[in-house]
A tleap script that builds the chain and sets N, CA, C and O, in Angstrom:
source leaprc.protein.ff14SB
mol = sequence {
  NMET LEU VAL GLU PHE VAL VAL ARG ILE PRO
  VAL THR ILE VAL ALA ILE ALA TYR PHE GLN
  VAL ALA GLY ALA LEU ALA ALA ARG ILE ILE
  ALA VAL LEU VAL ALA TYR ALA ALA SER MET
  VAL ILE THR ARG GLN LEU ILE GLY ALA PRO
  PHE SER ASP GLN LEU ASN ALA PHE LEU GLY
  CPRO
}
set mol.1.N position { 8.263 61.011 175.519 }
set mol.1.CA position { 9.121 62.182 176.016 }
set mol.1.C position { 9.009 61.879 177.652 }
set mol.1.O position { 7.906 61.733 178.179 }
set mol.2.N position { 10.152 61.804 178.345 }
set mol.2.CA position { 10.152 61.818 179.930 }
set mol.2.C position { 9.478 62.966 180.463 }
set mol.2.O position { 8.663 62.840 181.377 }
set mol.3.N position { 9.795 64.212 179.892 }
set mol.3.CA position { 9.282 65.364 180.527 }
set mol.3.C position { 7.637 65.489 180.332 }
set mol.3.O position { 6.994 65.994 181.252 }
set mol.4.N position { 7.121 65.140 179.424 }
set mol.4.CA position { 5.609 64.971 179.209 }
set mol.4.C position { 5.142 64.072 180.176 }
set mol.4.O position { 4.180 64.414 180.863 }
set mol.5.N position { 5.694 62.918 180.349 }
set mol.5.CA position { 5.188 61.881 181.441 }
set mol.5.C position { 5.310 62.305 182.779 }
set mol.5.O position { 4.437 62.097 183.621 }
set mol.6.N position { 6.516 62.975 183.029 }
set mol.6.CA position { 6.639 63.456 184.626 }
set mol.6.C position { 5.714 64.497 184.745 }
set mol.6.O position { 5.309 64.686 185.892 }
set mol.7.N position { 5.241 65.273 183.809 }
set mol.7.CA position { 4.300 66.420 184.074 }
set mol.7.C position { 2.737 65.707 184.357 }
set mol.7.O position { 1.980 65.719 185.327 }
set mol.8.N position { 2.675 65.082 182.983 }
set mol.8.CA position { 1.116 64.514 182.980 }
set mol.8.C position { 0.585 63.725 183.966 }
set mol.8.O position { -0.620 63.798 184.210 }
set mol.9.N position { 1.342 62.944 184.599 }
set mol.9.CA position { 0.827 62.001 185.725 }
set mol.9.C position { 0.434 62.945 186.778 }
set mol.9.O position { -0.777 63.146 186.870 }
set mol.10.N position { 1.216 63.570 187.595 }
set mol.10.CA position { 0.669 64.263 188.658 }
set mol.10.C position { -0.275 65.304 188.463 }
set mol.10.O position { -1.179 65.544 189.263 }
set mol.11.N position { -0.077 65.920 187.414 }
set mol.11.CA position { -1.069 67.198 187.173 }
set mol.11.C position { -2.496 66.380 186.749 }
set mol.11.O position { -3.568 66.824 187.162 }
set mol.12.N position { -2.460 65.366 186.046 }
set mol.12.CA position { -3.756 64.673 185.730 }
set mol.12.C position { -4.225 64.203 186.976 }
set mol.12.O position { -5.423 64.411 187.171 }
set mol.13.N position { -3.547 63.573 187.953 }
set mol.13.CA position { -4.188 62.766 189.089 }
set mol.13.C position { -4.783 64.067 190.010 }
set mol.13.O position { -5.946 64.073 190.414 }
set mol.14.N position { -4.020 64.942 190.226 }
set mol.14.CA position { -4.393 66.193 190.977 }
set mol.14.C position { -5.845 66.829 190.526 }
set mol.14.O position { -6.849 67.047 191.204 }
set mol.15.N position { -5.605 67.024 189.259 }
set mol.15.CA position { -6.718 67.860 188.410 }
set mol.15.C position { -8.076 67.048 188.498 }
set mol.15.O position { -9.182 67.523 188.753 }
set mol.16.N position { -7.748 65.658 188.221 }
set mol.16.CA position { -9.047 64.864 188.276 }
set mol.16.C position { -9.803 64.843 189.662 }
set mol.16.O position { -11.024 64.847 189.817 }
set mol.17.N position { -8.740 64.816 190.722 }
set mol.17.CA position { -9.340 64.578 192.057 }
set mol.17.C position { -10.016 65.968 192.615 }
set mol.17.O position { -10.858 65.999 193.512 }
set mol.18.N position { -9.481 67.138 191.904 }
set mol.18.CA position { -10.189 68.541 192.494 }
set mol.18.C position { -11.347 68.667 191.436 }
set mol.18.O position { -12.492 68.853 191.848 }
set mol.19.N position { -11.114 68.580 190.196 }
set mol.19.CA position { -12.071 69.178 189.380 }
set mol.19.C position { -12.738 68.086 188.375 }
set mol.19.O position { -13.265 68.604 187.390 }
set mol.20.N position { -12.799 66.882 188.437 }
set mol.20.CA position { -13.252 65.922 187.767 }
set mol.20.C position { -13.014 65.804 185.883 }
set mol.20.O position { -11.949 65.733 185.270 }
set mol.21.N position { -13.979 65.814 185.513 }
set mol.21.CA position { -13.723 65.997 183.972 }
set mol.21.C position { -13.313 67.273 183.355 }
set mol.21.O position { -12.633 67.294 182.329 }
set mol.22.N position { -13.721 68.350 183.968 }
set mol.22.CA position { -12.912 69.773 183.388 }
set mol.22.C position { -11.428 69.841 183.975 }
set mol.22.O position { -10.578 70.547 183.432 }
set mol.23.N position { -11.159 69.080 185.104 }
set mol.23.CA position { -9.736 68.947 185.269 }
set mol.23.C position { -8.982 67.982 184.466 }
set mol.23.O position { -7.768 68.182 184.436 }
set mol.24.N position { -9.376 67.101 183.889 }
set mol.24.CA position { -8.758 66.150 183.070 }
set mol.24.C position { -8.685 66.893 181.774 }
set mol.24.O position { -7.688 66.609 181.110 }
set mol.25.N position { -9.367 67.636 181.332 }
set mol.25.CA position { -9.351 68.416 180.102 }
set mol.25.C position { -8.163 69.320 180.292 }
set mol.25.O position { -7.236 69.320 179.482 }
set mol.26.N position { -8.189 70.230 181.550 }
set mol.26.CA position { -7.220 71.130 181.864 }
set mol.26.C position { -5.892 70.578 181.802 }
set mol.26.O position { -4.989 71.087 181.137 }
set mol.27.N position { -5.749 69.307 182.650 }
set mol.27.CA position { -4.534 68.542 182.832 }
set mol.27.C position { -3.844 68.200 181.189 }
set mol.27.O position { -2.639 68.276 180.949 }
set mol.28.N position { -4.791 67.860 180.282 }
set mol.28.CA position { -4.316 67.351 178.860 }
set mol.28.C position { -3.858 68.638 178.243 }
set mol.28.O position { -2.882 68.580 177.496 }
set mol.29.N position { -4.441 69.794 178.460 }
set mol.29.CA position { -4.104 71.019 177.740 }
set mol.29.C position { -2.739 71.348 178.349 }
set mol.29.O position { -1.897 71.720 177.531 }
set mol.30.N position { -2.361 71.282 179.626 }
set mol.30.CA position { -1.036 71.560 180.433 }
set mol.30.C position { -0.205 70.664 179.659 }
set mol.30.O position { 0.568 71.230 178.887 }
set mol.31.N position { -0.178 69.298 179.684 }
set mol.31.CA position { 0.530 68.364 179.175 }
set mol.31.C position { 1.069 68.428 177.757 }
set mol.31.O position { 2.197 68.080 177.407 }
set mol.32.N position { 0.099 68.925 176.983 }
set mol.32.CA position { 0.376 69.219 175.551 }
set mol.32.C position { 1.301 70.550 175.503 }
set mol.32.O position { 2.276 70.636 174.756 }
set mol.33.N position { 0.924 71.481 176.303 }
set mol.33.CA position { 1.773 72.709 176.079 }
set mol.33.C position { 3.073 72.524 176.692 }
set mol.33.O position { 3.898 73.389 176.397 }
set mol.34.N position { 3.512 71.465 177.592 }
set mol.34.CA position { 4.767 71.302 178.106 }
set mol.34.C position { 5.441 70.379 176.988 }
set mol.34.O position { 6.615 70.587 176.680 }
set mol.35.N position { 4.763 69.441 176.427 }
set mol.35.CA position { 5.330 68.625 175.470 }
set mol.35.C position { 5.958 69.584 174.240 }
set mol.35.O position { 7.047 69.369 173.708 }
set mol.36.N position { 5.122 70.598 173.924 }
set mol.36.CA position { 5.327 71.450 172.889 }
set mol.36.C position { 6.569 72.416 173.343 }
set mol.36.O position { 7.460 72.694 172.541 }
set mol.37.N position { 6.566 72.805 174.410 }
set mol.37.CA position { 7.667 73.640 174.955 }
set mol.37.C position { 8.975 72.743 174.875 }
set mol.37.O position { 10.027 73.194 174.423 }
set mol.38.N position { 8.855 71.559 175.302 }
set mol.38.CA position { 10.075 70.743 175.268 }
set mol.38.C position { 10.533 70.458 173.927 }
set mol.38.O position { 11.747 70.529 173.734 }
set mol.39.N position { 9.769 70.147 172.963 }
set mol.39.CA position { 9.875 70.076 171.492 }
set mol.39.C position { 10.680 71.330 170.910 }
set mol.39.O position { 11.488 71.165 169.996 }
set mol.40.N position { 10.469 72.417 171.391 }
set mol.40.CA position { 11.020 73.654 171.018 }
set mol.40.C position { 12.287 73.815 171.475 }
set mol.40.O position { 13.205 74.221 170.762 }
set mol.41.N position { 12.416 73.466 172.847 }
set mol.41.CA position { 14.073 73.582 173.300 }
set mol.41.C position { 14.738 72.558 172.564 }
set mol.41.O position { 15.914 72.814 172.302 }
set mol.42.N position { 14.257 71.372 172.128 }
set mol.42.CA position { 15.211 70.448 171.489 }
set mol.42.C position { 15.374 70.716 170.303 }
set mol.42.O position { 16.456 70.449 169.780 }
set mol.43.N position { 14.377 71.294 169.594 }
set mol.43.CA position { 14.645 71.873 168.228 }
set mol.43.C position { 15.804 72.981 168.207 }
set mol.43.O position { 16.663 73.086 167.331 }
set mol.44.N position { 15.656 73.798 169.361 }
set mol.44.CA position { 16.585 74.867 169.289 }
set mol.44.C position { 18.081 74.356 169.701 }
set mol.44.O position { 19.078 74.996 169.365 }
set mol.45.N position { 18.150 73.177 170.439 }
set mol.45.CA position { 19.497 72.805 170.721 }
set mol.45.C position { 20.195 72.062 169.547 }
set mol.45.O position { 21.377 72.211 169.239 }
set mol.46.N position { 19.190 71.140 168.859 }
set mol.46.CA position { 19.520 70.586 167.563 }
set mol.46.C position { 19.962 71.401 166.221 }
set mol.46.O position { 20.954 71.079 165.568 }
set mol.47.N position { 19.191 72.392 165.917 }
set mol.47.CA position { 19.455 73.219 164.666 }
set mol.47.C position { 19.507 74.427 164.920 }
set mol.47.O position { 19.672 75.102 163.904 }
set mol.48.N position { 19.400 75.274 166.304 }
set mol.48.CA position { 19.484 76.387 166.497 }
set mol.48.C position { 18.682 77.444 166.171 }
set mol.48.O position { 19.056 78.614 166.085 }
set mol.49.N position { 17.386 76.954 165.959 }
set mol.49.CA position { 16.201 77.666 165.547 }
set mol.49.C position { 15.536 78.249 166.822 }
set mol.49.O position { 14.997 77.592 167.713 }
set mol.50.N position { 15.694 79.861 166.743 }
set mol.50.CA position { 15.066 80.646 167.830 }
set mol.50.C position { 13.644 80.360 168.081 }
set mol.50.O position { 12.947 80.056 167.112 }
set mol.51.N position { 13.085 80.421 169.343 }
set mol.51.CA position { 11.735 80.156 169.554 }
set mol.51.C position { 10.842 81.134 168.577 }
set mol.51.O position { 9.768 80.757 168.107 }
set mol.52.N position { 11.318 82.229 168.363 }
set mol.52.CA position { 10.194 83.107 167.545 }
set mol.52.C position { 10.189 82.481 166.126 }
set mol.52.O position { 9.093 82.349 165.582 }
set mol.53.N position { 11.333 82.073 165.460 }
set mol.53.CA position { 11.293 81.412 164.153 }
set mol.53.C position { 10.277 80.048 164.267 }
set mol.53.O position { 9.495 79.678 163.393 }
set mol.54.N position { 10.474 79.505 165.388 }
set mol.54.CA position { 9.513 78.172 165.253 }
set mol.54.C position { 8.189 78.632 165.696 }
set mol.54.O position { 7.281 77.869 165.363 }
set mol.55.N position { 7.879 79.543 166.272 }
set mol.55.CA position { 6.511 79.897 166.436 }
set mol.55.C position { 5.953 80.589 165.062 }
set mol.55.O position { 4.803 80.393 164.668 }
set mol.56.N position { 6.845 81.379 164.411 }
set mol.56.CA position { 6.384 81.937 163.093 }
set mol.56.C position { 5.997 80.669 162.201 }
set mol.56.O position { 4.893 80.560 161.666 }
set mol.57.N position { 6.907 79.823 162.107 }
set mol.57.CA position { 6.533 78.930 161.046 }
set mol.57.C position { 5.135 77.941 161.700 }
set mol.57.O position { 4.435 77.277 160.936 }
set mol.58.N position { 4.933 77.979 162.966 }
set mol.58.CA position { 3.666 77.387 163.279 }
set mol.58.C position { 2.634 78.168 162.905 }
set mol.58.O position { 1.676 77.606 162.375 }
set mol.59.N position { 2.608 79.451 163.073 }
set mol.59.CA position { 1.475 80.240 163.047 }
set mol.59.C position { 1.243 80.892 161.699 }
set mol.59.O position { 0.129 81.242 161.310 }
set mol.60.N position { 2.403 81.038 160.988 }
set mol.60.CA position { 2.362 81.661 159.507 }
set mol.60.C position { 1.984 80.662 158.459 }
set mol.60.O position { 2.148 79.449 158.584 }
set mol.61.N position { 1.500 81.219 157.483 }
set mol.61.CA position { 1.037 80.322 156.288 }
set mol.61.C position { 2.127 79.757 155.615 }
set mol.61.O position { 1.940 79.021 154.646 }
savepdb mol mol.pdb
quit
């Protein structure tokens, strides 16, 4: 995904430069959250599933 790549590279470089390993871990978490949000937007556009339904399916049994 282009969105994940565009966010991951600069965030990772800056985070590692300032915070070393902890920064790398934080950058990874941020990149995963951005990718998940982008996936939710794409899902909403493709099948019309609202964000709340997507989160309920993820969190619910």
